[in-house]
Steps between C-alpha positions, in 0.01 A plus 500: 500500500596862479386842590233607254662768296563328177265420206343163461368317198122490461273213373146493401283208584139398490368515844254258634134614529384498858169317480476154663429318175822639347701417813399138484600498124830659586572242765427217251742662236760529772480125578521413133806713448673297779439194299239341734200338334190712552284199582747391773515862644120521516474152665753622759307812569175296545680262741638791699147639554295187523741267689682765700843378381688340223790280589716719720314828443236610740199723456416714792207714582651849497243642745646283783759720690669197664555343158646814370727539792617134442584585132693812608704314759588218244764732338831350621753780545774242593467322185477830309843607643658166402376578144670837527832344608488234231472776232796691642707184529476457111681826458396843359215418254628745226372425143728274288676363806506133620330612823225658294436188295513273807254710689258527204468118482475471882214767503311310224548177699376661825187651342401183332482331842189709560323538169530335159401845343854642470608692200849611421533820289844479342622807333820692403610857555797694371719729718832644426544304186435165663192270497359371831258200543233570753194305629175596683351212704123536526274270707133486508274408787138492377253631757123501543459806287672642185608814676879488461775636728852480391762498782848549370864557596839486317743205540808649332789688672657830419821434319720748682514616854498878401391619843771320692711710742805305398586631151698191419182294522277706273564286196399184698148354469234561767421170699132601499375356827247784543511650153387187297475194739275638762193562278565180305514298833161653606336408170622144508377452848178666415463256205498214759198659673311555185542137409349402834210753508301594199498880484175698442671678214740390222852566598803518282847493644764666286867465533641772269840502365717798417347750728835605645694474185601723204211755426292323777154336529558281193289221631180689574541706176506158309214362680281809438596527134472130409209405286344267747121439571521585858559818719448536877240737630734629780866457588693503822889506464718425798867592503757513786267374774746301695671784694536402857382855592193483269325835420319504169533829328211719381560447122343805333437354157301229679300738705432752229417263209345204692354665810207257524724192502741659735237597753337159474835333577538742806172349634679164513796681669271643770309173544833309574626806725803530264498883493844527660655323202365766260510867468860529416656778284315657192659370201426487122650182363509345146451136554299219341158658583565797255439314173161377641409848604583632141275210375207640691498261792512572877829392607694567825843450638592370852861591557729598792724753328671598815700191484874611563651210318333556158717443200799399725708179564334501852154408381527166661266272692623620847344837414159345450262324735248222468249711706497770224425229234224376732339843522496547132379141428223517758391843379465367133296205628270722684450720202436206262248322722323782666541853372567456123118454454453858624727617211350280237149533617465867401720498190 
């Protein structure tokens, strides 16, 4: 990510209509795009509702507060932190490196544990007269409605520690424990929850590549501009959410352009008494939410931009905490299973 003072590419897309019939049709198209037979998908949906479960997935009455609390508590922050550490152990995930290739295959394998609807968007970008191979990893979790929320993060690392206090280290890559691995770890653990409990809305988890590389946000730009039959109704991007001293910034692009989504998420924050982890500095950041805003979608960014180890060689797991990952993971679960309907219900 970067401070928002540079131009971005724009992309035009056909937005989904908001009536219920179109939403159901969009959900079917989404499933077809991920190469899942439509008949199978419909049978699964019927079984979720009629049988209250299909194999290891559980349908829950969302009006039951004890059930909601159980789902929220099911996010395992200890396992999430292990996933963060495992990414960092591979090395800096900079495009065209062995660590990047290894991590891409690992992420695909991890996501396929939780859904067979995983799509890899391979694409190439040119920067400084060199071609780089990048990949977005998109996982779909079909819900009880066609209202679609995309939750995304980036999994790549910044190629140079350009903010390091040690000038000799500024050409070294960033380990990316917080800036890259933290959001990815949260989404992988969230995928486990969504496999177990069928959400009331359809959820797409997107691991974007190339956000922190070259001219930035390559992955989200590619997603938005690709000629695909699907597009989410709303977007939440998480980035740098593992800081041991977590304080989510007030990201002004999010608040100004997607106020309704931001305020609805803040209802989830208040419901969980997480206010002390929010209300950080006012910042305007160019991140993976911007291409979606330019495409006419409500999209917000959750980021702790006061992290002192940003773009340094000290962005290591010891600067992060499992508690912070748990806070963000539980917040997203609360929003998906409770408060998202308030946003979609009046859109």
